[in-house]
Each structure stands twice: as structure tokens, then as C-alpha cells.
C-alpha positions in Angstrom: 11.0 -42.1 9.5 13.8 -40.0 8.0 16.1 -37.7 10.0 14.8 -34.7 8.0 11.3 -35.4 9.1 12.3 -35.8 12.7 14.2 -32.5 12.5 11.2 -30.9 10.9 9.0 -32.1 13.9 11.5 -30.7 16.3 11.7 -27.4 14.5 7.9 -27.0 14.4 7.6 -28.0 18.0 10.2 -25.5 19.0 8.3 -22.7 17.2 4.8 -23.8 18.0 5.0 -26.2 21.0 3.0 -24.2 23.4 0.2 -23.8 20.9 0.2 -27.5 20.1 -0.1 -28.4 23.8 -2.8 -25.8 24.4 -4.9 -26.6 21.3 -4.2 -30.3 21.9 -6.9 -30.2 24.6 -9.5 -29.6 21.9 -8.4 -32.3 19.4 -8.8 -35.9 20.6 -5.7 -37.5 18.9 -3.5 -34.5 19.7 -4.7 -34.6 23.3 -3.1 -38.1 23.6 0.1 -37.2 21.8 0.8 -33.6 23.0 2.6 -34.6 26.3 4.6 -37.3 24.5 5.7 -34.9 21.8 6.6 -32.2 24.4 8.8 -34.7 26.1 10.5 -36.1 23.0 11.2 -32.6 21.7 12.5 -31.4 25.2 9.9 -28.7 25.8 10.7 -26.8 29.0 8.5 -28.2 31.8 7.2 -24.7 32.9 6.0 -23.9 29.4 4.3 -27.3 29.1 2.7 -26.9 32.5 1.2 -23.4 31.7 0.0 -24.4 28.2 -1.4 -27.7 29.4 -3.2 -26.2 32.4 -4.5 -23.3 30.4 -5.8 -25.6 27.7 -7.4 -27.9 30.2 -9.2 -25.0 32.0 -10.4 -23.4 28.8 -11.5 -26.8 27.5 -13.5 -27.6 30.6 -15.2 -24.2 30.7 -16.1 -24.2 27.0 -17.4 -27.8 27.0 -19.1 -27.5 30.4 -20.9 -24.2 29.6 -21.6 -25.3 26.0 -23.0 -28.6 27.1 -25.2 -26.9 29.8 -26.7 -24.2 27.6 -26.8 -25.8 24.2 -27.2 -29.5 24.9 -30.9 -29.8 24.2 -30.6 -27.6 21.1 -27.7 -29.6 19.7 -29.6 -32.9 20.3 -32.5 -31.6 18.3 -30.4 -30.4 15.4 -28.1 -33.4 15.4 -29.9 -35.3 12.6 -29.9 -32.3 10.3 -26.3 -31.1 11.0 -24.5 -34.5 11.3 -23.9 -35.0 7.6 -22.7 -31.4 7.1 -20.3 -31.6 10.0 -19.0 -34.9 8.9 -18.3 -33.6 5.4 -16.6 -30.5 6.8 -14.4 -32.7 9.1 -13.5 -35.0 6.2 -12.6 -32.0 4.0 -10.5 -30.5 6.7 -8.6 -33.8 7.3 -7.7 -34.2 3.7 -7.0 -30.5 3.2 -4.5 -30.6 6.1 -2.9 -33.7 4.5 -2.6 -31.8 1.2 -1.0 -28.8 2.8 1.5 -30.9 4.7 2.5 -32.6 1.4 2.6 -29.4 -0.5 4.8 -27.5 2.0 6.9 -30.3 3.5 10.0 -29.5 1.4 9.9 -25.8 2.3 9.4 -26.5 6.0 12.2 -29.2 5.9 14.6 -26.6 4.5 13.5 -24.1 7.2 14.1 -26.7 9.9 17.5 -27.5 8.5 18.5 -23.8 8.6 17.1 -23.4 12.1 18.6 -26.7 13.5 21.8 -27.5 11.6 23.8 -30.6 12.5 22.8 -33.8 14.3 19.3 -33.9 15.9 20.2 -34.0 19.6 22.9 -31.5 19.3 20.7 -29.1 17.4 17.9 -29.1 20.0 20.4 -28.7 22.9 22.2 -25.9 21.1 18.9 -24.1 20.3 17.7 -24.2 24.0 21.0 -22.8 25.4 
């Protein structure tokens, strides 16, 4: 992984880290990586704690209530909706990949302007 991509990750996490941690509760792969990314990118612990706890509480409420009220209905509609949901998820996955490829150079330039110099020094300087 190049230094520019690492810096891009730090830049995006500095701008949107709390959103990543909060929404990470709702996305399986991101749920596993959010805490690791927060630590690697030196996210303040109080910001992480609030975003992680808030995401966990909202996730539990949404999935608990949704499962309770709509469980039987979703089980009955599963066979009809499964192919549609799979196709939408596949399109979203490849669409996100396309957008990352398309805007990577622009985001890398923004990251370099926001975090000039070496990686560690840039993050420490931005937080002070």
C-alpha cells in the first residue's frame, strides 16, 4: 500500500471517522474494522466511545424492533425479494468500487493538502 493511500485513509477518517464508527454497526465488514481503523488513525477515545455506543444502541433498537414486528412478514416475502435484494447489493458494491476508482486522485490531492509532510507528523499536527 502506497503512502498516498495511507494518507488518504487518514484524511478521510479525520473528516468522517465518527460517521464510519457509527454506521459501521450496520455493515458487517465495517463493524469488524471500525475499531481497528479508529486506533490506527488515532481517533480521540471519547469521540470513538460516543459514536460506537450510539451506533450500538440504535442498531440494537432497529434490529430488535424490526425483527419483532416484521419477522414473519419478511420470512414470507423472502423468496420473492431475495433475488432483487441480492442484485441491489451487488450493484451497490460495484458502484462503490467504481466511485472510489473515479475519485481516488481527487481525494488523494485533498488529503495531501490537508495532511502535508510525513504520515505520523501530519496526524499529530492536525490533532494539536
